[in-house]
N, C-alpha and C positions, 0 to 999 in steps of 0.2 A: 327713431326712424329705422325702417326696415331697409337696410342698404342693399340686400339681395334683390328685394322687390324693385328698388329704385334702379338698379342695374338692368333688370329685365325690362322694365318700362322704357328705359333709355334705348336699349337695343331694339325693342319692338318698334319704337318710334323712329329710330335712325337706321333701320335696316337698309333702306334705299340708299342712304348716304354711304354706308359701308360698301354696298355693292358698287356704287359709283367709284369709290376709291379703288376697289379691287379691279374693276374694269379699266380704270385709268392706268393702274400698274401694268396690266396685261398689254394694253395698247402701247404703252411706253416700251415694254419689253420687246414687242414686235418691232417697233421703230428702231430700237437699239440693235436688234439682230440684223435688220436690213441695212442699217447704216454702218455696222461694224463697231459701234460704240457699246461697250459692256462695262457698266460700273462694277468694281470689284466687290466681292463678299468678304467682309472683315473676319479675321480670326480672333483669338483670345486677346484680351487686354494685356499689353506688355510683351506681346510676341510680334515679330522676332525679338529675341533678347539682345542681339547685337547685329551689326551690319552683315547681311547675307551675301555669300558669294554666288549662290544658286537661287534662282526663282522657282525652278521646277525640276522634276526628276522624270527621266525616261528609263524604265527598268526592262531590259531585254532578258526575260526569264527562260532559260533553257531547261524545260521541264523533263525530268528523268535522270539528270545527273551526267553531263558530258565528262568524258575521261580527260583528266589533266595530262595523262601520258601520251595522248594523241592530239593535244592542243598546245600547252605551254610549258610543261614541266619535263625538261630533257634530263635523262639520267643514264649516262654511259654505262654504269654498273649493271643496269637492267639487261642491256644487250649481252654483256659478258656472262651473266648468270641465266640467260634465257633457257627455260626448260629444267633448270636445277631446282632442288627443294628450297622453299622459302625458309630462311633461317628462323628457328623458333624464337630467337631473342627478339625479333620484331613483333611477332604475333601472339605470344603467350599471354593469356589473360585479357586479350583485346576483343572488343565487340566485332563480330563478323556476321554478315547477313546469311546468304544462302550457302556459303562455303563452310559453314560451321561443321566441324567433325570430319572434313575431307582432307585428303593429302594435298598440301599447298605447294604449287610450283610457280616459280617466277615467270611472268610473261613479259618479254621484252617489248620495246616500242613496235607498234604496228604501222608506223608511218615514219618517214624521214623528217629530220629537223634541220633547220638552218638558222643562222643569225641574220637579222634584218635591221636596216636603218643605221643611223649614226649611233643609236643606243645599243645595237647588238642584241636586241630582244630575240630569245629563242621562240620560234613559232613553227608548228608542224606543217607538212605539206597539205594537210586537210584544210588549212585556212589561208589560202593565197591572198585573199582580199584583206584579211586582218593583217597579214604580213606587210601589206603596203602602208598601213598606218601604225607600224611599230613605234614610230617616234611621236605618236599622238595619244597613246594610251598608257595607262599604268597597270601592269599585271601584278596581281597579288597571288603569290604561289603558296602561301602559308595559311590559307583559310581552314578553320575547323568548325564543326557543328556538333550537335548532341543527339540527333535522331537518325537512325540507320534505315528506316523504312519510309517509303515515299510520302504517304499522307501526313504522318507526324513531322517528317522532315520539311515538307512544304509549309506546314503550320508553324514550325519553328522559324524558318526563314522569313515568313511573312509577318509573324506576330511577335517573335522574340520568346516564345514559349511553346512547349509541346501540348499545352492544354487548349482544347478546342473552345471556341467561343470568345476569344480575346480579340481586341481590335487589330486590324491589319495595319501595316506601316503607312499605306496610302491614306487610311482613315485618320491615323494619328497626325499625319502631316497636314491634311486639310482641316482637321479640328483645331490645330494650333495656329495655322497661318491663313485659313480661309482660301478663297479662290480669286483669280484675276478676271473672271467673267461671270456674269449671272445667267448667260444663255446656255451654258454647258455645265455638266457636273465637274466638280473639282478633282475627281478620281475616276479615271476611265480605264477599262480593261479590254484588250483585244486578244483573241486566241487564233492559233493556226495549228495544223497537224501535218506530220510527215516524218517517217522513220520507223523504228522498231517499237512495237507494243505501246502505242500512244495512250497511256492511261488517262482516265478522266481527271479533270481538275475541279474540285468542289468550289462552289461559290463562297464557301466559308473562308476561302483564302483571301477574299477581298471584302469581307464583312466588317461592319463597324463595331461588333461586339457590344460592350456596355456603353459605348458612345452613342449619341443621338443617331438614328438611322440615316439621316440626310448625309452623313459622312461616309457611307459605304460606297464601294466601287460600283460603277454602272458598266455592264458589259455591252459593248457595241458590236454589231455584226457587219463584217465587210462584204457579206452576200445577203441578198434578200432584204427584209425590213431592217433599216439601220439600227434601231433600238426597239426592243420588245415593249409592247403595250404603250407606245407613244403616239403612233398614227391614229387618226380618227377612224372609227368603223365605217363601213359603206353607208352612205346616206346621211352622214353627220357632217354638216358644213362647219367651217371655222367659226362662224357667228354663233351657231347653235352650241358648239363645244365651249365657246367663250361664256355663253350664258350659263351652261351647266357648271363649269368650274367656278364661276362667280357665285352661283347659288350655294354650292358646296362650301366654298370659303366662308360665306356669311354664316351658314349653319354651324360649321365647325368653330368659328370665332365665338359665336354665342355659347356653345357648349364649353369652350375653354374658359370663358369668363367664370363659369361655375366650378370647374374641376381643376383648372391650372395644370393640365397634363402635357408634358413635353412631347409625348408621342403625337398629340393632335397638332402641335406646332410643326413637327417634322412632316406630318401628313400634308398640312397646308403648303409647306415649302416644296414637297414633292409634286403636288398638283401644279403649282405655279411653274416649277422648273420644267415639268413635262410639257406644259403649254408652250413655253418659250422654245423648248427643244424642237417642237414641230416645225419651226421655221429654220432654226440654226443647223440641225443635224443633217437633213438631206443635202444641203449645200456643202457641208463639211465632208461628208462621206463620198461625194462624187469627185473621184480623182481623174475622171476623163478629161477635165478641163486643164489639167496640168500639162505643161509642154512635153512633147514626145520625148525629148532628150532627158527629161527628168524621169519619166516612166522607164526609159531604157537604162538609166543609171541604176535604178533599183532592181530592174528585172520584173516590174510590176505590170499587171493588167487590171483594168477596172473590174471590181466586184468578183475577183477570183478567189478571195478568202486566204490568200497567201501571206506568209510572213513578210514578203517584200512589200505588198500593198499595205500591211499593217504598219510597217516602218514609215512609209510615206504618210499614212494617216497620223502617226504619232507626231511627226513634224508639224502637220497641219493643226493638230490639237494644241501643240506647244505654242504655235503662232497665235492661237485664239485665247490663250491664257489659262489652259487647263494645268493644274498644279502637279498632279501625279498621274503618269501614264505607264501602264504595265502591259507588256506584250509577252504572252506565253506561247512558246512553241513546243508542242508535245511530240515526243518521239526519240528522246535521248537515252532510253533505258537499255543499254547495250550489253546484256548478259552473254550474248553469243553473236557470231557473225558480225563482229564490231566493224570490220573494214567496210563491209557493204553498207551497213546502216549509218555509220559515221559519215560515209560519203554522201548519202542521201540528205542527212541533216545539215551537213556543211554546205552542200549545194543550195539548199533552201534558205539558209540564214546568213552565210558568210558575206556574200556580196551586198545584201540589203543592210547589214550592220555597218559596213564600210560606207555605203551610200548615205545612210542616216547621219553619220558623223560629218561627211562632206557637205550634205545639204544643210545641216544646222549651221555650219560655218558660212555657207553661201548666203543664208538668210539672216546672218548676224545673231544667231541664237545660241551658239555653242558656249560662248563665254559665260552665260548665266543659266545653262542647262547641265545638270549632272546626269551622265549616262552610265548605267551599270549593266554588266553582262555576266551571267552565271546561272548555275542550277542550284538544286537544293543540297547536293553533296557531290563527291567525286567518285572515282572508281579505284579498285584495288590494283596493286602491282602484281597480283597473282592471277593465274589463268582460270577462266571459267568458260564454258560454252559448248554448244552443239551446233554443227553446221558451220564451224569456224570459230576461232578464239574470240572471247569476250572478257568482260571484267565485272566483278560484283560491286555492290554498294560500298562506299568508304567514307568515313566521317573524320578521320584523323588528319587528313591533308587533302586539299583540292585547290583549284585555281579559279579566279574571277578577274575581270578587268573593269576599270573605271576610266572615264574621260570627261573632259569639259570643265565646268566651273570649279575653279580652285584646286584642281587635281594636277599634279606634276605629270608632264608628258614624257614618254620614252623612258619610263622607270620600271624596274622590276623590284618588288618588295617581298621580303621573306624568302625562306628556303625550306626544303624538306631534306630528310636524311638521304643516304646514297641510293636507297631503293624506293624513295618517295612514299614511305609508309607513314611517317610522322612528320608534322610540321616541326622543324627544329630550330628555326631562327625567326625572330620578329613575327611571332604567331598572331594571327588576326581572327578573333572569334566573331561569330555572326553578330553578337551584341556590339562589338567594336565597330563593325561595318555600319550598323544602325546608328550608333553614336556619331560616327563620322559623317554620314549622310545628313543627319539632323544639324550637325555643326555647320555644314556648308549652307544649309538653309537658314542659318542664323538662330538656331534653336539649341539651347543648353538642354541636353537630354535628361538631366536630373530634374529639370523644372517642368517638363511636359508630363504631368501626372494627373491621375484622377483617382479619388478615393472610391474604392469598390470592395465590398465585403470586408471592411475594416482595414484594408491595405491601401497605401498610395502606390497604385500600379502605373507602369510606364512601359513604353516599347522596349527599352533596354533592361527591364526587369529589376530585381533587387540585388542580383549579383554584380560584381564590379564590371564596368565597361569603360573603355577609354577611346578618345578620339585619336585616330592614327595620324598624328601630325607629320610623320615622316613622308607621307605621300601628298601633302598639301603644299601649294605654292606660298 
């Protein structure tokens, strides 16, 4: 018996049935979106590996590399040595970006520092709103990374390697754990701009790499069309679009019977998700219906494209079951005139980050949401700049903070040397941060792996990585 012919005959004769099934799924998806019911999308069998503390991640990505010396890493010795030559014992043989070959001078703090809260966290005057939540966050002062220029540093922070084309952390998370809603992507990206030299962010940073394409991040727009290529063209009614997607699904299903191509399955999933998003996304992105006091808490205005609005959208995405939400704010590359541009970036991001934490608590989401704040690297303790002092890229020590699910509050972890050049105690590598994030999501980072080009590849790579248990409750 010719089984291929039998399959073709079956599909030819049952095409209407398949179409009816597809149409039924779409109609059910619309009903779910309107009623608020969203069946979860399952992850890999056996995941999570153990009870999770966090259901989702909101990553506040300060693109460009905020200075730890004007945020969280207070070093009295820097003030004492301000303007003096940087001791060669710190810098000899060390990777330096734009200051390579120049005379190196110590640059003291460009902002005042105080201790806040019962925990006595050191926070600079640039971050008055973060200072108010000193007892709610865990500051890691001993972060290290491996890439000293922006694009590869973004790639390393997002994928665990400097090699382009690998899956991003949001893709790994949704691949392993699935999503809690079928009406929105499991991995959503929002961007905002403000500050010095807002360099572009490549969409590679939220790509799925060698994982199925359906796990890549989807960029939402807080101004204009909420999501690119989702709205119907002029003159195309919802019913007409439904029929088109239905027909494409049936044709692709027939083709996939013959070739068994996972890309076709991903394409089918993308069509279906886009159709469901047409109902879910406009309602999600319309923050005008939020109470005025909530908008004021963030400093947000509807459709203004700000980090403040994106933080409010992040909470709304979390409420609706999105697994991984990443907010990029571009403008933290402060090689010169740091005081001016640090002020701009802080004004745009500090209050919204505080509001996000308070709003998550208010909505009962903070206990199972992991919030991460930080950039791709830090800044040097040495002077650089024109038009005012600034700082160069630095990878040997920088600061980040975490809050929420499973994270100790009011804690400072790790230390740097007296001039803040090297992480000197309780060092936390980017891979350790990834391992800790996955651990809180219930994932053993050594088990979330895919065989690719003969290697078992994972977010934390083949180098040793550890869960930073000292910062966990």
